[in-house]
N, CA, C, O and the ligand as a Tripos MOL2 file, in Angstrom:
@<TRIPOS>MOLECULE
protein
  297   295    75     0     0
PROTEIN
NO_CHARGES

@<TRIPOS>ATOM
      1 N           0.8440   -1.1890    0.0000 N.3       1 MET1
      2 CA          0.0000    0.0000    0.0000 C.3       1 MET1
      3 C           0.8850    1.2470    0.0000 C.2       1 MET1
      4 O           1.8470    1.3490    0.7620 O.2       1 MET1
      5 N           0.5400    2.1680   -0.8550 N.am      2 THR2
      6 CA          1.3580    3.3710   -0.9420 C.3       2 THR2
      7 C           0.7260    4.5040   -0.1460 C.2       2 THR2
      8 O          -0.4930    4.6780   -0.1320 O.2       2 THR2
      9 N           1.5640    5.2470    0.4970 N.am      3 ARG3
     10 CA          1.0820    6.4090    1.2400 C.3       3 ARG3
     11 C           1.0310    7.6120    0.3090 C.2       3 ARG3
     12 O           1.9000    7.7870   -0.5450 O.2       3 ARG3
     13 N           0.0150    8.4310    0.4830 N.am      4 PRO4
     14 CA         -0.0010    9.6770   -0.3050 C.3       4 PRO4
     15 C           1.0970   10.6160    0.1710 C.2       4 PRO4
     16 O           1.5600   10.5310    1.3090 O.2       4 PRO4
     17 N           1.5000   11.5020   -0.7100 N.am      5 THR5
     18 CA          2.5230   12.4920   -0.3720 C.3       5 THR5
     19 C           1.8780   13.8660   -0.2830 C.2       5 THR5
     20 O           1.1000   14.2600   -1.1530 O.2       5 THR5
     21 N           2.2070   14.5770    0.7660 N.am      6 CYS6
     22 CA          1.6790   15.9280    0.9370 C.3       6 CYS6
     23 C           2.2380   16.8320   -0.1560 C.2       6 CYS6
     24 O           3.4550   16.9650   -0.2790 O.2       6 CYS6
     25 N           1.3680   17.4550   -0.9550 N.am      7 PRO7
     26 CA          1.8650   18.2920   -2.0450 C.3       7 PRO7
     27 C           2.5410   19.5710   -1.5510 C.2       7 PRO7
     28 O           3.2390   20.2400   -2.3130 O.2       7 PRO7
     29 N           2.3360   19.9070   -0.2930 N.am      8 TRP8
     30 CA          2.9400   21.1380    0.2170 C.3       8 TRP8
     31 C           4.3470   20.8980    0.7410 C.2       8 TRP8
     32 O           5.2700   21.6250    0.3740 O.2       8 TRP8
     33 N           4.5280   19.8990    1.5850 N.am      9 CYS9
     34 CA          5.8390   19.7110    2.2210 C.3       9 CYS9
     35 C           6.5440   18.4510    1.7430 C.2       9 CYS9
     36 O           7.7090   18.2300    2.0710 O.2       9 CYS9
     37 N           5.8490   17.6240    0.9700 N.am     10 GLY10
     38 CA          6.5090   16.4550    0.4070 C.3      10 GLY10
     39 C           6.5960   15.2670    1.3370 C.2      10 GLY10
     40 O           7.2160   14.2590    0.9990 O.2      10 GLY10
     41 N           5.9810   15.3680    2.5120 N.am     11 THR11
     42 CA          5.9980   14.2660    3.4570 C.3      11 THR11
     43 C           4.9570   13.2250    3.0670 C.2      11 THR11
     44 O           3.8290   13.5730    2.7180 O.2      11 THR11
     45 N           5.3280   11.9620    3.1260 N.am     12 SER12
     46 CA          4.3190   10.9330    2.9350 C.3      12 SER12
     47 C           3.6570   10.6660    4.2720 C.2      12 SER12
     48 O           4.3130   10.6650    5.3140 O.2      12 SER12
     49 N           2.3630   10.4430    4.2330 N.am     13 PHE13
     50 CA          1.6140   10.3490    5.4920 C.3      13 PHE13
     51 C           0.5470    9.2830    5.3920 C.2      13 PHE13
     52 O           0.1770    8.8510    4.3000 O.2      13 PHE13
     53 N           0.0610    8.8680    6.5410 N.am     14 MET14
     54 CA         -1.0570    7.9430    6.6140 C.3      14 MET14
     55 C          -2.3570    8.7300    6.6330 C.2      14 MET14
     56 O          -2.6160    9.4550    7.5930 O.2      14 MET14
     57 N          -3.1720    8.6080    5.6070 N.am     15 PRO15
     58 CA         -4.4100    9.3780    5.6090 C.3      15 PRO15
     59 C          -5.3780    8.8780    6.6730 C.2      15 PRO15
     60 O          -5.4010    7.6990    7.0270 O.2      15 PRO15
     61 N          -6.1720    9.8150    7.1640 N.am     16 ARG16
     62 CA         -7.2440    9.4160    8.0830 C.3      16 ARG16
     63 C          -8.1730    8.4550    7.3630 C.2      16 ARG16
     64 O          -8.3520    8.5340    6.1480 O.2      16 ARG16
     65 N          -8.7520    7.5630    8.1170 N.am     17 SER17
     66 CA         -9.6850    6.6380    7.4840 C.3      17 SER17
     67 C         -11.0480    6.7520    8.1370 C.2      17 SER17
     68 O         -11.7290    5.7510    8.3610 O.2      17 SER17
     69 N         -11.4370    7.9750    8.4380 N.am     18 ASP18
     70 CA        -12.7370    8.1750    9.0780 C.3      18 ASP18
     71 C         -13.8010    8.5950    8.0720 C.2      18 ASP18
     72 O         -14.7910    9.2390    8.4180 O.2      18 ASP18
     73 N         -13.5740    8.2180    6.8360 N.am     19 GLY19
     74 CA        -14.5540    8.5650    5.8170 C.3      19 GLY19
     75 C         -14.4040    9.9950    5.3680 C.2      19 GLY19
     76 O         -13.4250   10.6700    5.6890 O.2      19 GLY19
     77 N         -15.3920   10.4460    4.6190 N.am     20 GLY20
     78 CA        -15.3350   11.8150    4.1270 C.3      20 GLY20
     79 C         -14.4090   11.9360    2.9420 C.2      20 GLY20
     80 O         -14.1390   10.9730    2.2240 O.2      20 GLY20
     81 N         -13.9270   13.1610    2.7590 N.am     21 LYS21
     82 CA        -13.0840   13.4210    1.6010 C.3      21 LYS21
     83 C         -11.7220   12.7710    1.7640 C.2      21 LYS21
     84 O         -11.2310   12.5970    2.8800 O.2      21 LYS21
     85 N         -11.1210   12.4160    0.6470 N.am     22 PRO22
     86 CA         -9.7370   11.9530    0.7450 C.3      22 PRO22
     87 C          -8.8370   13.0670    1.2320 C.2      22 PRO22
     88 O          -8.9590   14.2160    0.8080 O.2      22 PRO22
     89 N          -7.9370   12.7150    2.1250 N.am     23 GLN23
     90 CA         -7.0490   13.7120    2.7100 C.3      23 GLN23
     91 C          -5.9100   14.0110    1.7560 C.2      23 GLN23
     92 O          -5.2340   13.0960    1.2840 O.2      23 GLN23
     93 N          -5.6950   15.2700    1.4720 N.am     24 ARG24
     94 CA         -4.6560   15.6320    0.5160 C.3      24 ARG24
     95 C          -3.3690   16.0850    1.1790 C.2      24 ARG24
     96 O          -2.2750   15.8820    0.6520 O.2      24 ARG24
     97 N          -3.5140   16.7020    2.3430 N.am     25 PHE25
     98 CA         -2.3380   17.2590    3.0020 C.3      25 PHE25
     99 C          -2.0470   16.5030    4.2810 C.2      25 PHE25
    100 O          -2.9450   15.9250    4.8930 O.2      25 PHE25
    101 N          -0.7810   16.5120    4.6830 N.am     26 CYS26
    102 CA         -0.3870   15.7240    5.8460 C.3      26 CYS26
    103 C          -0.9580   16.3020    7.1280 C.2      26 CYS26
    104 O          -1.1650   15.5690    8.0950 O.2      26 CYS26
    105 N          -1.2160   17.6070    7.1530 N.am     27 SER27
    106 CA         -1.6340   18.2480    8.3940 C.3      27 SER27
    107 C          -2.4070   19.5180    8.0800 C.2      27 SER27
    108 O          -2.2780   20.0760    6.9900 O.2      27 SER27
    109 N          -3.2150   19.9780    9.0410 N.am     28 PRO28
    110 CA         -3.9550   21.2300    8.8170 C.3      28 PRO28
    111 C          -3.0630   22.4180    8.4780 C.2      28 PRO28
    112 O          -3.4400   23.2090    7.6140 O.2      28 PRO28
    113 N          -1.8900   22.5920    9.1150 N.am     29 PRO29
    114 CA         -1.0470   23.7370    8.7220 C.3      29 PRO29
    115 C          -0.6660   23.7150    7.2440 C.2      29 PRO29
    116 O          -0.6480   24.7600    6.5930 O.2      29 PRO29
    117 N          -0.3600   22.5260    6.7090 N.am     30 CYS30
    118 CA          0.0010   22.4540    5.2920 C.3      30 CYS30
    119 C          -1.2020   22.8360    4.4350 C.2      30 CYS30
    120 O          -1.0590   23.5330    3.4300 O.2      30 CYS30
    121 N          -2.3650   22.3860    4.8270 N.am     31 ARG31
    122 CA         -3.5740   22.7040    4.0840 C.3      31 ARG31
    123 C          -3.8290   24.2120    4.1030 C.2      31 ARG31
    124 O          -4.1840   24.8150    3.0900 O.2      31 ARG31
    125 N          -3.6380   24.8000    5.2840 N.am     32 LYS32
    126 CA         -3.8500   26.2420    5.4140 C.3      32 LYS32
    127 C          -2.8610   27.0260    4.5700 C.2      32 LYS32
    128 O          -3.2270   27.9910    3.9000 O.2      32 LYS32
    129 N          -1.6040   26.6020    4.6080 N.am     33 LYS33
    130 CA         -0.5890   27.3240    3.8420 C.3      33 LYS33
    131 C          -0.8650   27.2140    2.3570 C.2      33 LYS33
    132 O          -0.6530   28.1590    1.5980 O.2      33 LYS33
    133 N          -1.3350   26.0590    1.9570 N.am     34 TYR34
    134 CA         -1.6740   25.8810    0.5510 C.3      34 TYR34
    135 C          -2.7580   26.8740    0.1250 C.2      34 TYR34
    136 O          -2.6390   27.5420   -0.9020 O.2      34 TYR34
    137 N          -3.8130   26.9560    0.9330 N.am     35 HIS35
    138 CA         -4.9040   27.8610    0.5780 C.3      35 HIS35
    139 C          -4.4600   29.3200    0.6480 C.2      35 HIS35
    140 O          -4.8470   30.1400   -0.1850 O.2      35 HIS35
    141 N          -3.6410   29.6310    1.6550 N.am     36 ALA36
    142 CA         -3.1270   30.9990    1.7580 C.3      36 ALA36
    143 C          -2.2630   31.3220    0.5450 C.2      36 ALA36
    144 O          -2.3150   32.4300    0.0110 O.2      36 ALA36
    145 N          -1.4750   30.3540    0.1210 N.am     37 GLY37
    146 CA         -0.6320   30.5540   -1.0460 C.3      37 GLY37
    147 C          -1.4440   30.7550   -2.3040 C.2      37 GLY37
    148 O          -1.1160   31.6020   -3.1350 O.2      37 GLY37
    149 N          -2.5040   29.9790   -2.4480 N.am     38 CYS38
    150 CA         -3.3920   30.1450   -3.6040 C.3      38 CYS38
    151 C          -3.9690   31.5530   -3.6270 C.2      38 CYS38
    152 O          -4.0360   32.2080   -4.6680 O.2      38 CYS38
    153 N          -4.3810   31.9920   -2.4540 N.am     39 ARG39
    154 CA         -5.0080   33.3050   -2.3620 C.3      39 ARG39
    155 C          -3.9950   34.4000   -2.6930 C.2      39 ARG39
    156 O          -4.2960   35.3310   -3.4410 O.2      39 ARG39
    157 N          -2.7950   34.2790   -2.1310 N.am     40 ALA40
    158 CA         -1.7680   35.2820   -2.3870 C.3      40 ALA40
    159 C          -1.3940   35.3040   -3.8590 C.2      40 ALA40
    160 O          -1.2170   36.3710   -4.4490 O.2      40 ALA40
    161 N          -1.2770   34.1330   -4.4430 N.am     41 TRP41
    162 CA         -0.9100   34.0240   -5.8550 C.3      41 TRP41
    163 C          -1.9690   34.6990   -6.7280 C.2      41 TRP41
    164 O          -1.6580   35.4860   -7.6210 O.2      41 TRP41
    165 N          -3.2200   34.3680   -6.4430 N.am     42 ALA42
    166 CA         -4.3020   34.9180   -7.2500 C.3      42 ALA42
    167 C          -4.4030   36.4290   -7.0580 C.2      42 ALA42
    168 O          -4.5900   37.1780   -8.0170 O.2      42 ALA42
    169 N          -4.2760   36.8630   -5.8030 N.am     43 GLU43
    170 CA         -4.3660   38.3040   -5.5380 C.3      43 GLU43
    171 C          -3.2810   39.0630   -6.2710 C.2      43 GLU43
    172 O          -3.5220   40.1320   -6.8340 O.2      43 GLU43
    173 N          -2.0950   38.5060   -6.2580 N.am     44 ASP44
    174 CA         -0.9720   39.1530   -6.9460 C.3      44 ASP44
    175 C          -1.2730   39.3250   -8.4230 C.2      44 ASP44
    176 O          -1.0040   40.3730   -9.0110 O.2      44 ASP44
    177 N          -1.8310   38.2880   -9.0080 N.am     45 ARG45
    178 CA         -2.1250   38.3480  -10.4380 C.3      45 ARG45
    179 C          -3.2800   39.3030  -10.7560 C.2      45 ARG45
    180 O          -3.2670   40.0020  -11.7700 O.2      45 ARG45
    181 N          -4.2610   39.3150   -9.8790 N.am     46 VAL46
    182 CA         -5.3620   40.2630  -10.0760 C.3      46 VAL46
    183 C          -4.8300   41.6900   -9.9770 C.2      46 VAL46
    184 O          -5.1710   42.5480  -10.7920 O.2      46 VAL46
    185 N          -3.9900   41.9330   -8.9700 N.am     47 ASN47
    186 CA         -3.4470   43.2800   -8.7750 C.3      47 ASN47
    187 C          -2.6010   43.7210   -9.9610 C.2      47 ASN47
    188 O          -2.5390   44.9100  -10.2730 O.2      47 ASN47
    189 N          -1.9630   42.7870  -10.6090 N.am     48 ARG48
    190 CA         -1.1190   43.1340  -11.7490 C.3      48 ARG48
    191 C          -1.8820   43.1050  -13.0740 C.2      48 ARG48
    192 O          -1.3120   43.3110  -14.1450 O.2      48 ARG48
    193 N          -3.1790   42.8440  -12.9710 N.am     49 GLY49
    194 CA         -3.9860   42.8690  -14.1800 C.3      49 GLY49
    195 C          -3.8250   41.6390  -15.0510 C.2      49 GLY49
    196 O          -4.1790   41.6560  -16.2300 O.2      49 GLY49
    197 N          -3.2880   40.5660  -14.4720 N.am     50 LEU50
    198 CA         -3.0520   39.3580  -15.2540 C.3      50 LEU50
    199 C          -4.2060   38.3680  -15.1580 C.2      50 LEU50
    200 O          -4.3470   37.4720  -15.9910 O.2      50 LEU50
    201 N          -5.0250   38.5450  -14.1320 N.am     51 LEU51
    202 CA         -6.1120   37.5920  -13.9030 C.3      51 LEU51
    203 C          -7.4070   38.3690  -13.7030 C.2      51 LEU51
    204 O          -7.5030   39.1820  -12.7840 O.2      51 LEU51
    205 N          -8.3900   38.1300  -14.5420 N.am     52 PRO52
    206 CA         -9.6480   38.8700  -14.3760 C.3      52 PRO52
    207 C         -10.4660   38.3180  -13.2110 C.2      52 PRO52
    208 O         -10.4640   37.1170  -12.9420 O.2      52 PRO52
    209 N         -11.1560   39.2120  -12.5350 N.am     53 ILE53
    210 CA        -12.0320   38.8120  -11.4330 C.3      53 ILE53
    211 C         -13.0580   37.7840  -11.9150 C.2      53 ILE53
    212 O         -13.4610   36.8920  -11.1690 O.2      53 ILE53
    213 N         -13.4680   37.9270  -13.1690 N.am     54 SER54
    214 CA        -14.4790   37.0040  -13.6880 C.3      54 SER54
    215 C         -13.9860   35.5580  -13.6450 C.2      54 SER54
    216 O         -14.7800   34.6350  -13.4690 O.2      54 SER54
    217 N         -12.6820   35.3630  -13.8060 N.am     55 ALA55
    218 CA        -12.1360   34.0070  -13.7350 C.3      55 ALA55
    219 C         -12.2680   33.4460  -12.3240 C.2      55 ALA55
    220 O         -12.5210   32.2560  -12.1390 O.2      55 ALA55
    221 N         -12.0950   34.3130  -11.3360 N.am     56 LEU56
    222 CA        -12.2350   33.8760   -9.9500 C.3      56 LEU56
    223 C         -13.6840   33.5150   -9.6580 C.2      56 LEU56
    224 O         -13.9710   32.5230   -8.9880 O.2      56 LEU56
    225 N         -14.5850   34.3340  -10.1690 N.am     57 LYS57
    226 CA        -16.0030   34.0590   -9.9450 C.3      57 LYS57
    227 C         -16.3870   32.7110  -10.5440 C.2      57 LYS57
    228 O         -17.1380   31.9320   -9.9570 O.2      57 LYS57
    229 N         -15.8430   32.4670  -11.7350 N.am     58 ARG58
    230 CA        -16.1540   31.2060  -12.4030 C.3      58 ARG58
    231 C         -15.6150   30.0280  -11.5840 C.2      58 ARG58
    232 O         -16.3050   29.0270  -11.3910 O.2      58 ARG58
    233 N         -14.3910   30.1600  -11.1120 N.am     59 ALA59
    234 CA        -13.7750   29.0930  -10.3250 C.3      59 ALA59
    235 C         -14.5590   28.8410   -9.0480 C.2      59 ALA59
    236 O         -14.7620   27.6950   -8.6470 O.2      59 ALA59
    237 N         -14.9970   29.9190   -8.4150 N.am     60 LEU60
    238 CA        -15.7440   29.7880   -7.1680 C.3      60 LEU60
    239 C         -17.0910   29.1150   -7.4210 C.2      60 LEU60
    240 O         -17.5240   28.2650   -6.6430 O.2      60 LEU60
    241 N         -17.7440   29.4980   -8.5070 N.am     61 ALA61
    242 CA        -19.0430   28.9140   -8.8330 C.3      61 ALA61
    243 C         -18.9060   27.4110   -9.0680 C.2      61 ALA61
    244 O         -19.7530   26.6240   -8.6460 O.2      61 ALA61
    245 N         -17.8320   27.0280   -9.7440 N.am     62 GLN62
    246 CA        -17.6150   25.6050   -9.9850 C.3      62 GLN62
    247 C         -17.3690   24.8770   -8.6780 C.2      62 GLN62
    248 O         -17.8470   23.7590   -8.4800 O.2      62 GLN62
    249 N         -16.6240   25.5130   -7.7850 N.am     63 ARG63
    250 CA        -16.2520   24.8600   -6.5360 C.3      63 ARG63
    251 C         -17.4510   24.6880   -5.6200 C.2      63 ARG63
    252 O         -17.6220   23.6320   -5.0110 O.2      63 ARG63
    253 N         -18.2800   25.7160   -5.5170 N.am     64 THR64
    254 CA        -19.4130   25.6120   -4.6040 C.3      64 THR64
    255 C         -20.4310   24.6190   -5.1210 C.2      64 THR64
    256 O         -21.2320   24.0860   -4.3540 O.2      64 THR64
    257 N         -20.4030   24.3660   -6.4330 N.am     65 ARG65
    258 CA        -21.3350   23.3920   -6.9740 C.3      65 ARG65
    259 C         -20.8790   21.9510   -6.7020 C.2      65 ARG65
    260 O         -21.7020   21.0400   -6.6110 O.2      65 ARG65
    261 N         -19.5680   21.7580   -6.5760 N.am     66 SER66
    262 CA        -19.0730   20.4010   -6.3770 C.3      66 SER66
    263 C         -19.2040   19.9980   -4.9060 C.2      66 SER66
    264 O         -19.0670   20.8380   -4.0160 O.2      66 SER66
    265 N         -19.4670   18.7200   -4.6530 N.am     67 PRO67
    266 CA        -19.6140   18.2700   -3.2560 C.3      67 PRO67
    267 C         -18.3130   18.3800   -2.4730 C.2      67 PRO67
    268 O         -18.3170   18.3510   -1.2420 O.2      67 PRO67
    269 N         -17.2120   18.5050   -3.1840 N.am     68 GLU68
    270 CA        -15.9280   18.5640   -2.5030 C.3      68 GLU68
    271 C         -15.5590   19.9520   -2.0470 C.2      68 GLU68
    272 O         -14.5500   20.1530   -1.3710 O.2      68 GLU68
    273 N         -16.4010   20.9280   -2.4300 N.am     69 GLY69
    274 CA        -15.9810   22.3030   -2.2450 C.3      69 GLY69
    275 C         -16.1040   22.8310   -0.8460 C.2      69 GLY69
    276 O         -17.1120   23.4520   -0.5080 O.2      69 GLY69
    277 N         -15.1230   22.6070   -0.0340 N.am     70 ASP70
    278 CA        -15.1100   23.3600    1.2000 C.3      70 ASP70
    279 C         -13.7660   24.0270    1.3540 C.2      70 ASP70
    280 O         -12.7500   23.3850    1.6190 O.2      70 ASP70
    281 N         -13.7900   25.3250    1.1820 N.am     71 LEU71
    282 CA        -12.5860   26.1100    1.3770 C.3      71 LEU71
    283 C         -12.8260   26.8960    2.6620 C.2      71 LEU71
    284 O         -13.3300   28.0190    2.6440 O.2      71 LEU71
    285 N         -12.4570   26.2850    3.7500 N.am     72 SER72
    286 CA        -12.7440   26.9300    5.0170 C.3      72 SER72
    287 C         -11.8950   28.1740    5.1720 C.2      72 SER72
    288 O         -10.7470   28.2240    4.7300 O.2      72 SER72
    289 N         -12.4710   29.1640    5.7980 N.am     73 GLU73
    290 CA        -11.7630   30.4120    5.9530 C.3      73 GLU73
    291 C         -10.5940   30.2460    6.9100 C.2      73 GLU73
    292 O         -10.6170   29.4000    7.8030 O.2      73 GLU73
    293 N          -9.5960   31.0480    6.7120 N.am     74 GLY74
    294 CA         -8.4840   31.0060    7.6430 C.3      74 GLY74
    295 C          -7.2410   30.8310    6.8960 C.2      74 GLY74
    296 O          -6.1660   30.7690    7.4930 O.2      74 GLY74
    297 ZN          2.5570   18.5920    4.5760 Zn       75 ZN75
@<TRIPOS>BOND
     1     1     2 1
     2     2     3 1
     3     3     4 2
     4     3     5 am
     5     5     6 1
     6     6     7 1
     7     7     8 2
     8     7     9 am
     9     9    10 1
    10    10    11 1
    11    11    12 2
    12    11    13 am
    13    13    14 1
    14    14    15 1
    15    15    16 2
    16    15    17 am
    17    17    18 1
    18    18    19 1
    19    19    20 2
    20    19    21 am
    21    21    22 1
    22    22    23 1
    23    23    24 2
    24    23    25 am
    25    25    26 1
    26    26    27 1
    27    27    28 2
    28    27    29 am
    29    29    30 1
    30    30    31 1
    31    31    32 2
    32    31    33 am
    33    33    34 1
    34    34    35 1
    35    35    36 2
    36    35    37 am
    37    37    38 1
    38    38    39 1
    39    39    40 2
    40    39    41 am
    41    41    42 1
    42    42    43 1
    43    43    44 2
    44    43    45 am
    45    45    46 1
    46    46    47 1
    47    47    48 2
    48    47    49 am
    49    49    50 1
    50    50    51 1
    51    51    52 2
    52    51    53 am
    53    53    54 1
    54    54    55 1
    55    55    56 2
    56    55    57 am
    57    57    58 1
    58    58    59 1
    59    59    60 2
    60    59    61 am
    61    61    62 1
    62    62    63 1
    63    63    64 2
    64    63    65 am
    65    65    66 1
    66    66    67 1
    67    67    68 2
    68    67    69 am
    69    69    70 1
    70    70    71 1
    71    71    72 2
    72    71    73 am
    73    73    74 1
    74    74    75 1
    75    75    76 2
    76    75    77 am
    77    77    78 1
    78    78    79 1
    79    79    80 2
    80    79    81 am
    81    81    82 1
    82    82    83 1
    83    83    84 2
    84    83    85 am
    85    85    86 1
    86    86    87 1
    87    87    88 2
    88    87    89 am
    89    89    90 1
    90    90    91 1
    91    91    92 2
    92    91    93 am
    93    93    94 1
    94    94    95 1
    95    95    96 2
    96    95    97 am
    97    97    98 1
    98    98    99 1
    99    99   100 2
   100    99   101 am
   101   101   102 1
   102   102   103 1
   103   103   104 2
   104   103   105 am
   105   105   106 1
   106   106   107 1
   107   107   108 2
   108   107   109 am
   109   109   110 1
   110   110   111 1
   111   111   112 2
   112   111   113 am
   113   113   114 1
   114   114   115 1
   115   115   116 2
   116   115   117 am
   117   117   118 1
   118   118   119 1
   119   119   120 2
   120   119   121 am
   121   121   122 1
   122   122   123 1
   123   123   124 2
   124   123   125 am
   125   125   126 1
   126   126   127 1
   127   127   128 2
   128   127   129 am
   129   129   130 1
   130   130   131 1
   131   131   132 2
   132   131   133 am
   133   133   134 1
   134   134   135 1
   135   135   136 2
   136   135   137 am
   137   137   138 1
   138   138   139 1
   139   139   140 2
   140   139   141 am
   141   141   142 1
   142   142   143 1
   143   143   144 2
   144   143   145 am
   145   145   146 1
   146   146   147 1
   147   147   148 2
   148   147   149 am
   149   149   150 1
   150   150   151 1
   151   151   152 2
   152   151   153 am
   153   153   154 1
   154   154   155 1
   155   155   156 2
   156   155   157 am
   157   157   158 1
   158   158   159 1
   159   159   160 2
   160   159   161 am
   161   161   162 1
   162   162   163 1
   163   163   164 2
   164   163   165 am
   165   165   166 1
   166   166   167 1
   167   167   168 2
   168   167   169 am
   169   169   170 1
   170   170   171 1
   171   171   172 2
   172   171   173 am
   173   173   174 1
   174   174   175 1
   175   175   176 2
   176   175   177 am
   177   177   178 1
   178   178   179 1
   179   179   180 2
   180   179   181 am
   181   181   182 1
   182   182   183 1
   183   183   184 2
   184   183   185 am
   185   185   186 1
   186   186   187 1
   187   187   188 2
   188   187   189 am
   189   189   190 1
   190   190   191 1
   191   191   192 2
   192   191   193 am
   193   193   194 1
   194   194   195 1
   195   195   196 2
   196   195   197 am
   197   197   198 1
   198   198   199 1
   199   199   200 2
   200   199   201 am
   201   201   202 1
   202   202   203 1
   203   203   204 2
   204   203   205 am
   205   205   206 1
   206   206   207 1
   207   207   208 2
   208   207   209 am
   209   209   210 1
   210   210   211 1
   211   211   212 2
   212   211   213 am
   213   213   214 1
   214   214   215 1
   215   215   216 2
   216   215   217 am
   217   217   218 1
   218   218   219 1
   219   219   220 2
   220   219   221 am
   221   221   222 1
   222   222   223 1
   223   223   224 2
   224   223   225 am
   225   225   226 1
   226   226   227 1
   227   227   228 2
   228   227   229 am
   229   229   230 1
   230   230   231 1
   231   231   232 2
   232   231   233 am
   233   233   234 1
   234   234   235 1
   235   235   236 2
   236   235   237 am
   237   237   238 1
   238   238   239 1
   239   239   240 2
   240   239   241 am
   241   241   242 1
   242   242   243 1
   243   243   244 2
   244   243   245 am
   245   245   246 1
   246   246   247 1
   247   247   248 2
   248   247   249 am
   249   249   250 1
   250   250   251 1
   251   251   252 2
   252   251   253 am
   253   253   254 1
   254   254   255 1
   255   255   256 2
   256   255   257 am
   257   257   258 1
   258   258   259 1
   259   259   260 2
   260   259   261 am
   261   261   262 1
   262   262   263 1
   263   263   264 2
   264   263   265 am
   265   265   266 1
   266   266   267 1
   267   267   268 2
   268   267   269 am
   269   269   270 1
   270   270   271 1
   271   271   272 2
   272   271   273 am
   273   273   274 1
   274   274   275 1
   275   275   276 2
   276   275   277 am
   277   277   278 1
   278   278   279 1
   279   279   280 2
   280   279   281 am
   281   281   282 1
   282   282   283 1
   283   283   284 2
   284   283   285 am
   285   285   286 1
   286   286   287 1
   287   287   288 2
   288   287   289 am
   289   289   290 1
   290   290   291 1
   291   291   292 2
   292   291   293 am
   293   293   294 1
   294   294   295 1
   295   295   296 2
@<TRIPOS>SUBSTRUCTURE
     1 MET1         2 RESIDUE 1 A MET
     2 THR2         6 RESIDUE 1 A THR
     3 ARG3        10 RESIDUE 1 A ARG
     4 PRO4        14 RESIDUE 1 A PRO
     5 THR5        18 RESIDUE 1 A THR
     6 CYS6        22 RESIDUE 1 A CYS
     7 PRO7        26 RESIDUE 1 A PRO
     8 TRP8        30 RESIDUE 1 A TRP
     9 CYS9        34 RESIDUE 1 A CYS
    10 GLY10       38 RESIDUE 1 A GLY
    11 THR11       42 RESIDUE 1 A THR
    12 SER12       46 RESIDUE 1 A SER
    13 PHE13       50 RESIDUE 1 A PHE
    14 MET14       54 RESIDUE 1 A MET
    15 PRO15       58 RESIDUE 1 A PRO
    16 ARG16       62 RESIDUE 1 A ARG
    17 SER17       66 RESIDUE 1 A SER
    18 ASP18       70 RESIDUE 1 A ASP
    19 GLY19       74 RESIDUE 1 A GLY
    20 GLY20       78 RESIDUE 1 A GLY
    21 LYS21       82 RESIDUE 1 A LYS
    22 PRO22       86 RESIDUE 1 A PRO
    23 GLN23       90 RESIDUE 1 A GLN
    24 ARG24       94 RESIDUE 1 A ARG
    25 PHE25       98 RESIDUE 1 A PHE
    26 CYS26      102 RESIDUE 1 A CYS
    27 SER27      106 RESIDUE 1 A SER
    28 PRO28      110 RESIDUE 1 A PRO
    29 PRO29      114 RESIDUE 1 A PRO
    30 CYS30      118 RESIDUE 1 A CYS
    31 ARG31      122 RESIDUE 1 A ARG
    32 LYS32      126 RESIDUE 1 A LYS
    33 LYS33      130 RESIDUE 1 A LYS
    34 TYR34      134 RESIDUE 1 A TYR
    35 HIS35      138 RESIDUE 1 A HIS
    36 ALA36      142 RESIDUE 1 A ALA
    37 GLY37      146 RESIDUE 1 A GLY
    38 CYS38      150 RESIDUE 1 A CYS
    39 ARG39      154 RESIDUE 1 A ARG
    40 ALA40      158 RESIDUE 1 A ALA
    41 TRP41      162 RESIDUE 1 A TRP
    42 ALA42      166 RESIDUE 1 A ALA
    43 GLU43      170 RESIDUE 1 A GLU
    44 ASP44      174 RESIDUE 1 A ASP
    45 ARG45      178 RESIDUE 1 A ARG
    46 VAL46      182 RESIDUE 1 A VAL
    47 ASN47      186 RESIDUE 1 A ASN
    48 ARG48      190 RESIDUE 1 A ARG
    49 GLY49      194 RESIDUE 1 A GLY
    50 LEU50      198 RESIDUE 1 A LEU
    51 LEU51      202 RESIDUE 1 A LEU
    52 PRO52      206 RESIDUE 1 A PRO
    53 ILE53      210 RESIDUE 1 A ILE
    54 SER54      214 RESIDUE 1 A SER
    55 ALA55      218 RESIDUE 1 A ALA
    56 LEU56      222 RESIDUE 1 A LEU
    57 LYS57      226 RESIDUE 1 A LYS
    58 ARG58      230 RESIDUE 1 A ARG
    59 ALA59      234 RESIDUE 1 A ALA
    60 LEU60      238 RESIDUE 1 A LEU
    61 ALA61      242 RESIDUE 1 A ALA
    62 GLN62      246 RESIDUE 1 A GLN
    63 ARG63      250 RESIDUE 1 A ARG
    64 THR64      254 RESIDUE 1 A THR
    65 ARG65      258 RESIDUE 1 A ARG
    66 SER66      262 RESIDUE 1 A SER
    67 PRO67      266 RESIDUE 1 A PRO
    68 GLU68      270 RESIDUE 1 A GLU
    69 GLY69      274 RESIDUE 1 A GLY
    70 ASP70      278 RESIDUE 1 A ASP
    71 LEU71      282 RESIDUE 1 A LEU
    72 SER72      286 RESIDUE 1 A SER
    73 GLU73      290 RESIDUE 1 A GLU
    74 GLY74      294 RESIDUE 1 A GLY
    75 ZN75       297 GROUP 0 **** ****
């Protein structure tokens, strides 16, 4: 059996097996940093005029429609 690898820090980890969504990150801090990084990246591009707000709206609409879409604040 292969362990998944955390895309943020590269650590392989044992995913929780309590059902629900598949775990992508080894720990909540990695998950938070990933989301913070996404936000910073997108904001930077919006501020520089490289990414239209409409693209963000579209992405958000797709995410809220999917059952997997929980981007918790923080
Ligand atoms: Zn990690």
